N, C-alpha and C positions, 0 to 999 in steps of 0.2 A: 393447588393446581398440580395438573398431572403430567410432570416432566418424567419421562420414563428411565428407569435404571440404566446406568451407563450414559446418560445425556452429557455432551460435552460442553464444559464451560470454559471460556476463555477471552482472548483479546486477539487484535489484529495489527499488523504493521506493513509497511513496505521498504524494501532494502535502500531505495535512493531518498527516501525521507529519514532513515533512522541509521544507517550503517555509518555514514562518514568514510574515512579512509578512502577518499575517491581514487587516488593514485597510489596506494599503497598496496606493497606484494603483487605487482604485475596486472592490477586491475586498469582496464582501459577505459576511456572517457564514454559517457552516455549524454545525450542531448541535455538530460536534467543537469548535469554537471555545468552548463553553460548559462543556467538560468539564475539571475540577480535576485534579491529580496523584492518583495512588493509589500503592498497593504490591501486593506479593504476598498482603499480610494486610488490606488495607481497599481498596474499591472506588473506582474513580474516581466523582466526583459531578457532577451536573448542577446549575447554579445558576440561580435563579429569582428574580422580584420579582413582587409582588402589585399590583394597582392602586391599594391604600392605601399603597405604599411597602414594607410588608414584604417580607422577604428570606428565603431558605432554600435547601437543597440536597436532592436524593433521589439515590440511587444510580443510575448510568446503567442499570443492567440490573435490571429488575423494579420500580423506583420508578415512581411515578404523581404527576404534577403535580396541584396543588391546583387547583380550579375557578378558572379566570380568571388562572391564572400564567403568566407569560411568561418564557421562557429569559433570562438577563442575564448579563452579565459584571460582577461584583461586587468591591468593594474587599475585601482580606485573605484572597483565594484565588489560589493559582497557577496558571494555565492554561497547561502546557506547549507546547500545539499553536501558541500564539501565535507564539512564535519558531521553533519546530521546531529544525532545525538551521542555520536561514537559508541554505537552499539558494536562497532567492530571490535573495540579493546574493553568493553563493560558489558558483554553477552553473558559472562558468568553471573556477574552481580544482578543483571536483570532477570534472568531466568530464575534466580535463587527468589527474587521478591515476587515473581509471576507464581512460584509454587508456593511462598508463603501465603499467598492470596487465594491460593487453592484452584489454580488453573488446571484444567485437564486438556486442553487444547490451545495451541498458540499458532495464529496465522502469519505466515512471514512470506516473504518472496526472495528468489535467488536473483542477483544481479548478473545478467548474462554476461556482461563485459568483465565480470571477476572470473568466470569460467573461459570465455574466449575473449580476451581483450579486444581484438578487431572485430570478431564475429564470424570470419571467414576461415579461422585455422584448422588445419586437421587434428592438432592435438590440443588437449586443454591446459590452463594454467593449473599446475597442481597446488601452488598455494591457495587458490581460490578454492579448489576441491576439499582441501584440508580444512579450510576454514568453517564451510559449511557442514563437513563432517563432525568437526568438534562441537558446533552448534547443536546438532541433532543428537549428538551423544549426551550433551548436557542436559536437554530436553527429556531423554529417556532417563536420565538419572533420576529425575522427578516425577517420572509417568506422566509426563505431557505429550500429547500427541501433537505432532507437527502438520499444519495445514499448509503447503507450500505452492505458491503462485510461481509458475514459470516466467512469466512476462507480465510486469506491472509497469509499464511506461518507461522502459529504459532497454529500448534497442540501442546496440553498440554505436556510437557516432560514427566510426570507420564506415559501417554499413549503410548508414544514412548519406554519407556524403561521397562514397564511392559506388554504391550500387542503387541509390535512391530509396534505399529502405524497403519498406512494405509495398512500394509500388513495382517493386522488381519480383517477379516470381522466383528467382534464384534464393531470395532471402528464405522461402519455404525449405529450401535444402539446408541452409545454415542452421534454421531453428531445428529442423528434425535432428542433425549432427548434436546440437545443444542439449536436447531434450533427452534424446537415447543417451548420452553421458550422464545426465542428473538420474535417470532412472536406474542405470546400471552402478553408478558408483553409491546411491544411496538405498540401493535394494535392502530390506530389513529395517531401515532407519525412517523412512517415509512411506506411509501407507495412503493418505489423501493428498491429492494432486489437483491444482486448477491449472488450466492452459493460460487463458488470457483475463485479466483484469478489466471488468467495465468495457467490454469490446464494443459497446454501443456509441461510446463518447467520440470516435471518429466522425460520424455523421451527426450526433446530437450538437456538438460544437457549431458546426455548419449552420444548423437550423436556428441558433440563437442569432447569427447575424442577419436572418430574415433576407431583405433584398438585396444585401450586401454580398450573399454566397454566389459565387460564380459557377456556371456550367462545370467549367473546367474543375473547379474545386470539388464539387460533388462526384466528377468522374474519378478524381484521384482518391477521393474517400472510399468509394465503393470499390474501386479496384485494391485498396489497401484491406478492406473488409472481405474480401473475397478471398484474397491471399492468407490472411489470419485465420478465417474459417477452415481453410484447406490444412494449414499447420496445425490448427487444434486438432481437427480430425485424425491427422497424421499421428499427434502425440497419443491420441487415445489408443489408436491402433498399436503403436510402440509400446506403450504401457500395459496393454492386455497379453490389455485386454480389459367526528367534525376536527378540523385542523387547527392546530394552534400554531401562528407564525411568531418567526424566525429566530432565530439565534442573531447574536451580534453580527454575524457575516450572511445573515439573510437566509440562511436554511430552515426548512419546514419542520415541525413537530407534529409526528402525524402516527402515532403507536397503532390507531386503529385501521389505519391505511396498511400497515405492516401484516396485521391480521387478514385483512381482506386480501392482500397480494399473495400470502402463503396459502390461503384456502383456494384460490383462484388457480395459481399454479400447480398445487397439488391435485386439485381435481382433474385437471387436463392432463397432467403427465403420470401421476401415481407413482412418482419415485421419492425416495427420502430427500429430505430439504436441510440444508444450513443457512443459517444468517450469519454470513461473514463479514460484513461491516456493517456497524451501529454504532454511533457515538455523537457526542455533543462537543462541538468546538467552542470554548469559552475563554473569557479572560480571567483566569485565577490569581486570588491575592494570597502572598505569604503574609502570615501575621507575625507580629513580633516574636512570639514563641516558637516560630517556625511551622505552625500548623496551618494547613489549608482547609477551608471549609466550603466543599463544593457540593452543597445540598440541591442545586439545580442540575448537576449531573445525575446525582442518585435519582432524583424525580424523573429526568428523562429515561433512564435506564429502567427503573422500577415499571415504569407506564408500557414500555416496549415488551419488557420480559412477561408482565402480565397479560399482554394481549398475544404474546407468543403462547402462553399457556392455554389461553382460550382456544387459539388456533388448534392445538394438541387435542384439547378436550373435543373439539368439532372434527377430530379423525384425522388431522394433518399428521404426517410421520416426519416430523422435525427431530433431528438427531444431535445438532450442534448450534452454538451461538459465540461467535467470537468478537467482542465488542472492538470498534475501532479504536486505534491509537491508545491501548492499554496503558502504553507509556507515552509521556509526552514526546512528538517528533515534529519535524519540520513539515509544515502544510505545503500539500503539492500545489493548491490553488494560489496562495498568496506568498509561499517563501518565508512566512512568520513563524516565530517560537511563541508569540503571545497567544496564537490561536490554539489553545491547549485543548487535547481531549483525554488525556491520560489519567489514571488513577495512581499513577507514580509521575511525581513531578521532577523535571530535568532541569537544573540550574543554567540556563543558557538563554540569552535573550536576542532580540531581533538583529542585533549586530555581531553576534557570534561570541558575546562575552559571557564569562560565567566559570564555574568550577566544574559543571558536568556533576554535581552531587544529584543524587536521587533522594527523594522524600515520599513518604506515604501522605495521599490525601484522604479526607474522610471517606471517600468512595471506596478507598483500597479496602478498608475493614469492613464497610458494608457488603461489598461485592464478595468478600471471603465467606461472608456469613450466609450470603445466596446461595453459593457455590457449596459449601458444607451441608446445607439444609437441601440441596437439589432442586432450588427453586421455590421450597415451601415457604421459606422467611425472606420476603423481600421490602 
């Protein structure tokens, strides 16, 4: 297959799902920090407190806070994002493992509230600045190119509660300041930036409700999208310049669909493309000898990489592939750890128990060979 010289191979994560250290070194809270664990059959919940001290919880999707309620961390609930997989304290170990696998690109995100704890400050949190600088330097040491997302579902909670978040045009101003600081502080360390992750989700989740979605809900969703598109455009200006079903969690397996989409998008825009999230969430078994045989993950990735190569042979200028969840992390949808995506196993369960020890799965060595051969051996 014709993966061009210099093609980027790697994996992808999100800060709120892997970093942990949610209240360490000056970081402020985000809404994701108020999310409890869930499962494939029960939703993640947002916990809240009323002015009179009464507490409760609502479903993350479709729930509505009572009048006067504020999101809060409560005793008796488990919040998996608080620790994530503790990338904050394990990043050197994790990056070394990625380098051993042969990564040439690592997609990650910056937690806005680690840089601006409230979101509306004029000066950034220096400890947050230094953390990401150290991460980028560590990646540079191994010649791994960072691909950095500015907003991966983690608007500072203070902006949500005091400014109505992305329903307020003023949030654009705060995002502009945040983006400018990131571009200035990490100039020379970060070449590739993404603004908003899965920006379409705001409306897509409403459409899933069908008749239950209200006109007010759509109004708010489109208002948020409008301001986010403006903020994304500002960030760009500042920086210049046959389907096989479901996984255990109901997700589709459709490598040919990936090829079709790449060809369609490239034919339309004729711009270099990256596949920045592609992975399989599955329950992995640790054998008695500590090995983890994840042939199903290898099969999933192999089929998608094969179709990426076919798209390249058909003329698509595809320049990067970052497998989603290259290291096990907290599921954004369900808050579970048993929904594992990684080629690196992290010893943590759905209740937060574990040693945080890292282990290589079979897919680790397989992907290492894929990268070493630049996609010729899959």
